[in-house]
N, C-alpha and C positions, 0 to 999 in steps of 0.2 A: 922499480916497476915489475921486475921479474919476480921478486919476493911476493909482491901483491897478488899477481896472477896465480902463483903457486898456492898461496894461502886460500884464495877464493876457490880455487879448484879443489882443495882438500875439504873446505867447508861444504862445497856442493856435493862432494862424494859422501860426506857424513850425513848431509841432509837427506840423502836418498834413504838412509835407514829410517829416519822419521817418516818419510813418505811411504815406505814399504810397510811400516808398522801401522800407519794410518789406514791405508787401503785394505790390508789384510784384516784389521780389526773390524772395519765396516762389513767386509765380505762375510765374516762369520757371526758378528754380533747382531746385525740387523735381522737375519732369520731366527737366530737363537732367542733374541728378545721377544719375537712374536710367539714362539713356543712357550717361553716362560710366562708371557701374559695370559695365554690360554690356561696354563697351569694355575695361575693365581685366580682366574675366574671360574675354575672347575667347580662343578657341583659335588665332586668327591671331596668332602671336607678335609681328610688327611693330606691329600695332594695340595689343595689350596693353602692349608696352613703351613706345610713344608715350604712351598714356593714363596709365600709371603715372608716367612722367616728368613729364607735365604736372601731375598731381595733386601730386606731390612738390614741384615748384617753387612752385605756388600755395599749398600748405599751409605751405611753409617760408619764405615771405616775408610781411612785414606787409601787411595790407589797405590801410593808409594809403599805402604805397609803390605798391601796385598801382593805386590810384585816381589817383595823380599820374602814373604812367607811361601809363595808358590815356588820360588827358586830354591830356597834353602830347606824347606820343610821335608821334602822327600828324603834327602840325605840324612837329616837329623833323626828321622823316624826309621832309618835303616832300609829305605826302599831303593837305594842306589841313586842313579842319575837318569831319571826318565827323559830329561830334556836333552841329553847328550852332553858333550863337553865343548869347550872353546866358545867362540863367538856365536856359532849356530845354536848352541845350547842356551846361552844367555838370551838370545833373541827369541827362541821358542818359549822360554819361561815368561818373558815379558809379554809376548803375544797372548798366551793363555790368560794371564792376569788381566790384560786389557779387554779381551773378548768377554770374559765373565763379568767384569765391572760394567762395561758399556751395555752389554746385553740386559743387565738388570735395570739400568737407567732407561734403556729403550723400551723395556717391557712395561714400565709404568706409563710411558707416553702412549704406547699402543693401547694399553688397558683403558686409559682415560678417553682416548679417541673412540674406541669401540663402544664403551659404555655411554658415551655422549650421544650416540645415534638414537633418535626417538624409537621406543619400542614398537610404536604403531607401524613403522615401516617393515619391521620383521614380521609382524602379524599379518600385514597386507601381503607379503610374499608367501606366507604359509597358506593364506586363503587362495592364492593363485596356484597352489600346488607345488611350489618350489621347495627343494630340499634346503637344509640348513647351509650346506656348502654353496649351493646356488645363490642363496640369499646373501651370504657373506661376500662372494666374489662379484655379484651383479648389482647389489644394492648398497652394501655396507662399505666395501673396500674403498671406492673412490671418495666417499664422504670422509672416511677415516684419513686418507692421504691428505685431503684438504685441511682437516682439523689439526693433524699432527705435524705438518710441515714446519711451521715456525718454531715450536719447541725442539723438534728433531734437528733443525738447522743449527740451533743454539748449541745442542749437545755435540754435534759433529764439528763445529768450529772450536769448541772446548777441547775436543779430542786432538786437534792439530797441535795445540799448545801442550797438552798432557803427554804427548809422545816424548817430550824431553825428560820425563820421569824415568824412562828406560835406562838412563845413565846410572841409576842407583845400584844396578847390578853390572856395571861396567860395559854397557852397550855404548859403543862410541858414536853417539848421535852428535848433532852439530854443536850443541853447547859444550859437551865434554871435549870435543875437538878444539873449540875456541879457547877453552880454559887451559889447554896445553900451551897455547901461545901466550896467555896471560901470565903463566908461570915463568915465561922467558922474557917478560917485560913488555909485551905487546898487548895493549888493551883494546885496540880498535876491532880485532876479530870477534871479540865477545859482543861488543855493541852491534856489530854488523849482522849478527844472527837475527836481530829483530827484523831486518829487511826481508830475510827469507820467510819468516813466519807471517809478516804483514802481507807479502805478495801472495802467499798461499791462501791466507784468510780472505784477502781481497777477491781472489778468483772465486772462492766458494761463495762469498757474499753475493757477487754478481750472478752466479749460477742459481742460488736460492731465490733471489729477487726475480729472476726470469721465470723460474718454476711457479712462484706465487702468482705472477701475472698470467701465466698460462692457465692456472686453475681458477682464475677470477670468474670465469663464466659459470663455474659450478658453485652454487650457493649451498654451503653445508649448514 
């Protein structure tokens, strides 16, 4: 029983890395994704072309490969170790890769939501003398939130599971920790990691269901 509690404690400690990567990715990727979506919708053709190409590359390659490239590429190119050394450096590299990857996915969700708003509403705001900024925040934004919530929720739930990919550069997240016990002949810690992910995803599912009901009054 003592061994069980010790193992669960170590798994919980490792799962904190998954949680930390999850929340920090959202913190940076959500606003960055909005900026990227504006770039892809820009009337300045070179900027729009560059942004769309970047999004295409990031969305078309595996996140695992991106983590490896971002971690190892600076050293291979002779740029030193911008991420630092040790566990903090590995975590920083993984975080940068996750933020860039998910920002590109979020940007497409933002773009589809913004472009899905009828143009007539923007024109009506202009007739009323509103600026483009006022139109966006007072007319477009709430409708965009309503439209993008389901696909955004799906991506965010996917992010929970993707945090396990950080192990590819030796970030000791929960699955990597469990595999240490598998090597010692204990298989149950590996299977028990599913409980941690299921609990986290379950909480997020309830949260997003509640948000969708809250926004039901607003017909987009």
